[in-house]
N, C-alpha and C positions, 0 to 999 in steps of 0.2 A: 170338272177339275181339269185345268190345262195341263198338257203334256210338257215335260221339260221344265217343271216349276215346283216350288215348295208351296203347298196349300196349308195354311195355318188354320186349324180347326179349334176355335175357342169357345169357351162357355164355362159358367160356374159349376162347381161340384154338383152332380145330380142332374145336369142339364140333358144328358143323353148321349154324350160323346162316345163313351165306351160301347154302349149298345149299338150306336150307328156303325162303329168300326167292326163290331162282331157281325153285323149284317153284311158289310162289304166283304168280310173274310169268309162268309158262308158258314159261320159257326152257329148262327141262329137264322130262322126263316122268317121273312117278313109276313106279318099277318094280313097286310093289305098294301097295295101299291107295288111298284116295280123297283128292282135293284139291278144295276148293271155295272160290271167291273171289266175293263178292257174288252168291252163288247160282249161279255159273257154273263150268264146268270150265275152268281156265286153259290147258289144252293144246288142247282141242277148240274152245273159244270164245275163242281168243286175241285176235282182233280186237276183240271187244266188251270183254273184260277190259282190254286195253291202252288203250282209249278212256276207261275209267272209273277207272283207277289212275294214280298217279304214282310213279316209282321213281328212287331214287338208289343206285347200286351202289358198293361200296367201291373198285372198280377201274375205274370208269366213265371212259373216255377223252374228251378234247375233240377234235372233228374238226380236223385240223391246219390246213386251209386255209379254214375258216369263221370269221368273226367271231361273237361272241355275238349281235349284231344280225341278221346274215344267217341264222344258225341258227334264231333265234326266228321270223323271217319264213318260213323254209322249213316249220317245224313248224306255224305258223298256217295255211299253205296246204294242207298235208297233212291237217290236221284240219278244214279248211274253217271255221275259227273265227278271224276277224281279231282278235278281242279278246285272243287269246293273246299276240300281240306286245306289246300295250299292257300287259297284266298282267305280262308278263316284264320290261318296262322298269321298272315300279314295284318289282318284287321286286329287280331288280339295283341300283336306287338305294338301297334299304334295306340291301343287303349290300355297298355300296360297290364294285360290280363294274363295270369298264370294258367295255362291250359292243362297243367298237371294235377290240379286240385279237383276233387270230387264236388258234386253239387252241394252236399251238406257241409262242406268246409268253406264255402264261399260266403263272404259278407253280402249284405244287401246291394251295395254298390257294384261288387264283382258279379253278382247274379245279373244285374242290369247290363253290365258290359257283355257277358256271355250271351244274353238274349239278343243284344244288338249285333254281335258277331254272327249268330245263327240267322238273323233276319237278312243280313247283307251278303253273306258268303257266296250265294249262288247268283249274284248280280241280277236281282229281280227288276222287272220293268216298272213295277209300282211298289213303293215301300210305305207301309202304314205303321206309324210309330205313336205309341201312347205314352206320353211323358218320358221321352228317352233320356233326359238329363237328370232324372230324379235320383238323388243320393250321390251324385258325382261332383267332384271338385271343379272349380272354374276352369282350370287348364284342360281337363278332359271334356268339359262342355264345349270349349273352343275347338277341340279336336273333332268332336262330333259334328259341329257346325261345318268344319272343313270337309268332312266326309259327305255331308248332305249337299254341299255345293258341287262336289265332284260328281255326284249322282246326277244332278240336274244338268250339268255341263255335258254329260253323255246322252242327254235327251230323254232321260227317265224322270219319273215323277215321285214326289214325296208328299205324303199326307201326315202332317204333324199335329197331334192333338195335345192340348195343354190348357191349364187354367191360368197360366202365367203369360201375360201379354208381352213382357220384355223378352222372354224366351222365343216367342214367335216372331216378334219384331226383328230379331237378330238375323233371321234367315228367310222369312216368308216372302213370297211374291204376291199371293192372293190370300185374303183372310175371310173366313166365314164364322159368324157367331150363331151358336145354337142355344136355344132356351126352351125348356118344356118339350124337348123332343122335336122341335121345329127349327129349321134354318131360317132365321129371320133377317139377317143382314149378311151381304156378301159384297166385297169390293176389293180392288187392288190395295196392297198395303199402304202405298203412298197416300191414298185417299183416307184410309183409316187413321194413319199417323197424323194427318193434318187436323183431325178432329179428336185425337186422343186427349183424355183428361189426366192432368198431372198436378202434383202439389210441389210448391217451392216454399221452403222456410228460410226467411231472411232475418239477419240480426244487424241492428244499427247501434252506433255509439250514443245517439240522442234520438228523441222522438221525432218522427217524420210526418209529413203530410200524406196520409194513406189515400187521400182522394186522387192522387196521381195514379195509383193502381186501379182504383174503382173506375176511372175514366176509360180504361182499356177495354175494348170489345171482347177480348179473349178471356177476361177474368170472370169467373163464375161466382166465386165466393172468397171472402177475405176475413181473416181473424187477426186480432192484435192481442199480444200478451198483456197481462195486467200492468207490467212495468212500462208498457208503451214502446219497448225496444225490439220486440220480436214480432214479425209480421209473417203470416202464413197465407199463401195465395194458392187457390185452386183455379187452374186456367185450362183452356182448351186450345190445342193446336201449337203453333210455334212458340217457343219460349223467348224468342228474341225481344219482343216488346217489353216483357216483364223485366228481363235482364237490363235492358236499356234504362228503364226507370230506376231500377235498383242501383245501377252504376252512378246515375246522376245524383241519387240521394246518398251516395257513398256508403253502401252496405258493407259491413265488416265481414260477414260470412254468408254463404249461400249453400243450402242443402237441397238437392233435388231428389224426389222419390220417383220410382218407376211408374209407368202409366197405370192408372187404375182401370182394371178390366171392366168391372161392373159399371162404373160411372161412364166410361167410354161407350159401353154397350147401350146404356140407357139414353145417352145423348143421341146416338144413332137411331135407336129404336123409336124414340119419341118424335122423330121427324126432323131433328135439327140438321141431320145430314141423311136424308132418306135414300136408301139403297134397296132395290128389290131382292 
């Protein structure tokens, strides 16, 4: 995982993303093989690793009888770093989080915000985030992306786990695909994006010659509605050739869907864009 970058960790549900992250955090011990984080063994050097990383787990609870403010104060004392509380308050303000509420009073989205504040307040060298935008509205998702960019500008590293390719595409520099507990594809985001599989739905005023789309090398599959006016294109890579044909055929409407994670993964994994 490169320093000063966002590493997107992608895979379908059940692929092993959360387990891999627990291994990196030293919460579980590897049964075989080696795990190294910041040059340390996360199991044997857990105290030092925990001091240098920040973690947001997908199922991270909020302590029931602590307010966000009291929890930040406790963590600042445990770490012997009073600036943690100040930094936490600044992050909470950016995320519109009320630190005066107790854990059991927080909604799912606000528990997510609190977990993110606690993960970032001590300015960790490595931030490990499991689905950080879950339950948050688009404006707050944008704010989180800004926070992540600030972290990497400071030369620190973010590992972002998600099953949503658009979420990772928005911020990642390098992407790894995991399946069945194995990292099977890893490449810079630009290379992944060039092979990403997406769907376009087009609508025309009259029936058109769909052979124009079939001729495109990027088109994987094409479906036509029964009335002959709707055309659905699954393509790989740049959308420009498809849009050029659609414009020449005078498409009335165009709807684009986010990149399909599973289809993109399969295209890469089957060797259409081999990456070790």
